[in-house]
C-alpha positions as CSV (number, residue, x, y, z in Angstrom):
1,X,35.0,19.5,-102.0
2,X,33.5,19.1,-105.4
3,X,33.3,22.3,-107.5
4,X,32.0,23.6,-110.8
5,X,33.6,26.5,-112.6
6,X,32.2,27.8,-115.9
7,X,34.3,29.9,-118.4
8,X,33.5,31.3,-121.8
9,X,35.3,29.2,-124.4
10,X,36.9,32.4,-125.7
11,X,38.2,33.7,-122.3
12,X,40.0,31.5,-119.9
13,X,41.0,34.4,-117.7
14,X,37.8,34.8,-115.7
15,X,35.1,32.4,-114.6
16,X,31.5,33.4,-115.4
17,X,30.0,31.1,-112.7
18,X,31.3,29.0,-109.8
19,X,29.9,26.9,-107.0
20,X,30.9,24.2,-104.5
21,X,27.3,23.4,-103.6
22,X,26.4,19.9,-104.9
23,X,22.8,20.8,-105.6
24,X,23.8,23.9,-107.6
25,X,26.4,21.9,-109.5
26,X,23.9,19.2,-110.3
27,X,21.4,21.8,-111.5
28,X,23.8,23.6,-113.8
29,X,25.2,20.4,-115.2
30,X,21.6,19.0,-115.7
31,X,21.0,21.9,-118.1
32,X,23.6,20.4,-120.4
33,X,22.5,16.8,-119.8
34,X,25.4,15.9,-117.6
35,X,24.5,13.7,-114.6
36,X,26.2,14.7,-111.3
37,X,25.3,13.0,-108.0
38,X,26.8,12.6,-104.6
39,X,26.9,9.0,-103.6
40,X,28.6,7.3,-100.6
41,X,32.0,5.9,-101.1
42,X,32.1,4.6,-97.6
43,X,34.1,1.4,-97.8
44,X,37.6,1.2,-96.2
45,X,39.8,0.0,-99.1
46,X,43.2,1.0,-97.8
47,X,45.7,3.2,-99.6
48,X,46.1,1.2,-102.8
49,X,43.2,-1.2,-103.3
50,X,43.2,-3.8,-106.0
51,X,40.5,-3.4,-108.7
52,X,38.7,-6.6,-107.5
53,X,38.4,-5.1,-104.0
54,X,36.9,-1.9,-105.4
55,X,34.4,-3.7,-107.6
56,X,33.4,-6.1,-104.8
57,X,32.9,-3.2,-102.4
58,X,30.7,-1.2,-104.8
59,X,29.0,-4.0,-106.8
60,X,25.6,-2.8,-105.4
61,X,26.2,0.7,-107.0
62,X,27.4,-0.9,-110.2
63,X,24.3,-3.1,-110.3
64,X,22.1,-0.1,-109.9
65,X,23.6,1.7,-112.9
66,X,23.6,-1.4,-115.0
67,X,19.9,-1.9,-114.3
68,X,19.1,1.7,-115.0
69,X,21.3,2.2,-118.2
70,X,22.3,-1.3,-119.4
71,X,26.0,-0.9,-119.1
72,X,27.9,-3.9,-120.4
73,X,31.3,-3.6,-118.7
74,X,33.1,-1.8,-115.9
75,X,36.6,-1.5,-114.5
76,X,38.6,0.5,-112.0
77,X,41.2,3.2,-112.8
78,X,43.6,4.1,-110.0
79,X,46.4,6.6,-110.3
80,X,49.0,7.4,-107.7
81,X,51.9,10.0,-107.7
82,X,54.5,7.2,-108.1
83,X,52.8,5.6,-111.2
84,X,55.5,5.2,-113.9
85,X,53.3,6.4,-116.8
86,X,51.5,9.3,-114.9
87,X,53.0,12.1,-117.1
88,X,52.2,10.3,-120.4
89,X,48.7,9.4,-119.3
90,X,48.1,12.9,-118.1
91,X,49.1,14.3,-121.5
92,X,46.8,11.9,-123.2
93,X,43.8,12.6,-121.1
94,X,44.5,16.4,-121.4
95,X,43.9,16.3,-125.1
96,X,40.3,17.2,-126.0
97,X,38.4,14.2,-127.2
98,X,34.9,12.6,-127.5
99,X,33.5,9.1,-127.0
100,X,30.7,7.4,-128.8
101,X,29.2,6.5,-125.4
102,X,28.6,8.2,-122.1
103,X,31.6,8.6,-119.9
104,X,30.6,7.4,-116.4
105,X,32.8,7.6,-113.4
106,X,32.2,7.0,-109.7
107,X,35.0,8.4,-107.6
108,X,35.7,6.2,-104.6
109,X,38.9,8.1,-103.6
110,X,40.9,11.1,-104.5
111,X,40.0,13.7,-107.2
112,X,40.1,14.6,-110.9
113,X,39.0,17.5,-113.1
114,X,36.6,16.9,-116.0
115,X,36.5,19.8,-118.5
116,X,33.6,19.9,-120.9
117,X,33.5,22.1,-124.0
118,X,30.0,22.8,-125.2
119,X,27.6,25.6,-125.9
120,X,30.4,28.2,-126.1
121,X,31.5,27.4,-122.6
122,X,34.1,25.4,-120.7
123,X,32.6,23.5,-117.7
124,X,35.3,22.5,-115.2
125,X,34.0,19.9,-112.7
126,X,36.2,19.0,-109.8
127,X,35.1,15.5,-109.0
128,X,36.1,14.0,-105.6
129,X,35.4,11.0,-103.5
130,X,31.6,10.3,-103.5
131,X,31.0,12.0,-106.9
132,X,29.2,10.2,-109.8
133,X,29.5,11.9,-113.1
134,X,28.1,10.9,-116.5
135,X,29.2,12.9,-119.5
136,X,27.0,12.4,-122.5
137,X,28.3,10.7,-125.6
138,X,30.0,12.9,-128.2
139,X,30.7,15.7,-125.7
140,X,34.0,17.4,-126.3
141,X,36.0,17.1,-123.1
142,X,39.3,16.4,-121.4
143,X,40.4,15.1,-118.0
144,X,43.1,16.4,-115.7
145,X,44.4,14.1,-113.0
146,X,47.0,16.6,-111.8
147,X,50.7,16.5,-111.6
148,X,50.6,14.2,-108.6
149,X,47.6,12.1,-109.3
150,X,45.7,10.3,-106.6
151,X,42.3,8.9,-107.4
152,X,40.4,5.7,-107.7
153,X,37.2,5.6,-109.9
154,X,34.9,3.0,-111.2
155,X,34.3,3.3,-114.9
156,X,31.2,1.9,-116.7
157,X,30.8,1.3,-120.4
158,X,28.2,0.6,-123.1
159,X,31.0,-0.8,-125.2
160,X,32.5,-4.1,-123.9
161,X,35.9,-3.0,-125.2
162,X,35.8,0.0,-122.8
163,X,37.4,3.4,-123.2
164,X,37.7,4.5,-126.9
165,X,38.6,8.2,-127.5
166,X,38.3,10.2,-130.6
167,X,40.7,13.1,-130.3
168,X,39.6,16.5,-131.8
169,X,43.0,18.0,-132.4
170,X,41.9,21.2,-130.7
171,X,44.5,22.6,-128.3
172,X,41.8,24.5,-126.3
173,X,42.7,22.5,-123.1
174,X,46.1,24.2,-123.0
175,X,44.4,27.6,-122.3
176,X,42.4,26.7,-119.2
177,X,43.4,26.2,-115.6
178,X,44.7,22.7,-114.6
179,X,44.3,20.7,-111.5
180,X,46.6,21.9,-108.7
181,X,48.2,24.6,-110.8
């Protein structure tokens, strides 16, 4: 089940707010201009779908976002516990960074933890199947896929080249809870 946990950015020991209610999560995240919605990832794609299958199954949702926001490209990221580079990719995503464009993800399977650093707080959003999240451009954040990652998400981009990260060099992510730990 999706969840939002908010911490002070100076105290990772105790959350200041938590909820598993999708409406409450959307309301809290809306205050910081983060879009969070529950969609329907209801297509049977099997255990390890090919990116083309995922795109074809959810083209109607992609088209809706493209019409609304003008995204120029999209792809699929899938990660499984047996992926050869899972540890290296996890370390990379766990480093705080920003993007010059919104980071948009629609989870069609599995889960991942987005952690946003703004307004003196850390917002940890557990995104699971059916969750759409859009993190505004230039928001400091990191992503934890867990030690045994298992997720498939559609990513949408303004930039045709796709995902371009600008790492902050701040080690703050090391102080906060991780997915599954």
